[in-house]
VMD Tcl script that draws the C-alpha trace (Angstrom):
set ca {
  {143.54 -122.99 -14.85}
  {143.94 -124.32 -18.42}
  {140.17 -124.53 -18.77}
  {139.79 -120.88 -17.80}
  {142.37 -119.79 -20.37}
  {140.77 -121.90 -23.10}
  {137.36 -120.48 -22.24}
  {138.72 -116.94 -22.26}
  {140.33 -117.55 -25.65}
  {137.03 -118.86 -27.03}
  {135.22 -115.79 -25.71}
  {137.84 -113.52 -27.26}
  {137.47 -115.29 -30.63}
  {133.67 -114.93 -30.49}
  {134.03 -111.26 -29.61}
  {136.45 -110.75 -32.49}
  {134.01 -112.43 -34.89}
  {131.14 -110.32 -33.53}
  {133.19 -107.13 -33.86}
  {134.07 -107.95 -37.46}
  {130.40 -108.56 -38.26}
  {129.40 -105.31 -36.53}
  {132.08 -103.43 -38.46}
  {130.72 -104.77 -41.75}
  {127.20 -103.77 -40.73}
  {128.36 -100.26 -39.85}
  {129.85 -99.88 -43.32}
  {126.38 -100.39 -44.79}
  {124.56 -98.35 -42.17}
  {123.32 -94.92 -43.21}
  {122.00 -92.24 -40.89}
  {120.53 -88.87 -41.75}
  {121.05 -85.69 -39.80}
  {118.98 -82.64 -40.48}
  {118.49 -79.06 -39.39}
  {116.21 -76.16 -40.06}
  {113.15 -78.39 -40.04}
  {114.61 -80.48 -42.83}
  {115.97 -77.63 -44.95}
  {119.43 -79.25 -44.79}
  {119.89 -83.04 -44.69}
  {123.18 -84.91 -44.53}
  {123.53 -88.66 -44.89}
  {126.55 -90.41 -43.36}
  {127.57 -94.05 -43.17}
  {128.40 -95.75 -39.91}
  {132.04 -95.19 -40.83}
  {131.46 -91.42 -41.01}
  {131.66 -91.19 -44.78}
  {129.37 -88.55 -46.25}
  {126.94 -90.02 -48.78}
  {124.82 -87.00 -49.60}
  {123.99 -83.41 -48.76}
  {120.56 -82.00 -49.59}
  {119.91 -78.27 -49.31}
  {116.54 -76.62 -49.77}
  {116.96 -73.86 -52.39}
  {115.21 -71.37 -50.12}
  {118.29 -71.13 -47.85}
  {120.84 -70.54 -50.61}
  {120.52 -66.75 -50.42}
  {121.79 -66.52 -46.83}
  {125.31 -67.97 -46.73}
  {125.80 -67.52 -42.99}
  {122.52 -69.25 -42.15}
  {123.34 -72.03 -44.63}
  {126.73 -72.59 -42.99}
  {125.03 -72.89 -39.59}
  {122.41 -75.29 -40.94}
  {125.01 -77.52 -42.63}
  {127.07 -77.60 -39.44}
  {124.04 -78.51 -37.34}
  {122.89 -81.20 -39.78}
  {126.37 -82.71 -39.95}
  {126.65 -82.80 -36.15}
  {123.21 -84.38 -35.91}
  {124.25 -87.11 -38.37}
  {127.54 -87.75 -36.53}
  {125.71 -88.07 -33.21}
  {123.24 -90.55 -34.71}
  {126.03 -92.59 -36.33}
  {128.00 -92.68 -33.06}
  {124.92 -93.74 -31.13}
  {124.17 -96.58 -33.52}
  {127.82 -97.62 -33.61}
  {127.94 -97.75 -29.82}
  {124.78 -99.90 -29.71}
  {126.20 -102.38 -32.19}
  {129.62 -102.52 -30.56}
  {128.03 -103.08 -27.14}
  {126.05 -105.98 -28.56}
  {129.19 -107.39 -30.21}
  {131.19 -107.33 -26.98}
  {128.41 -108.59 -24.71}
  {129.83 -110.93 -22.12}
  {133.40 -109.66 -22.47}
  {134.70 -106.97 -20.15}
  {135.67 -104.03 -22.37}
  {136.32 -100.71 -20.61}
  {133.70 -98.02 -21.37}
  {134.77 -95.70 -24.16}
  {137.47 -98.08 -25.40}
  {138.03 -97.69 -29.12}
  {138.67 -100.92 -30.98}
  {141.47 -100.37 -33.53}
  {140.25 -100.41 -37.11}
  {136.60 -99.85 -36.21}
  {136.46 -96.09 -35.74}
}
mol new
graphics top color blue
foreach p $ca { graphics top sphere $p radius 0.5 }
foreach p [lrange $ca 0 end-1] q [lrange $ca 1 end] { graphics top cylinder $p $q radius 0.2 }
display resetview
């Protein structure tokens, strides 16, 4: 029984180290969402911080269309960041049973 607990503790420590490394990588990760065939581009980090917004001048005259394009580009970037985050977190927790959809405190 003691061997099982020691092994579980070692696995938990490795997972914690892997999660910390993945978290650091996500801080440096940048993804770009776009809409309107590239007329609006938004860059987010893996921690959902906005790094840049690029808007083609041709869409500035139509405020309602611009709002829709910015919304779509932002959502595209968030989806890409979430997808990449999930991939990295899955790799970091490989071998340890973590319930699907579980959010690790401090990572998201």
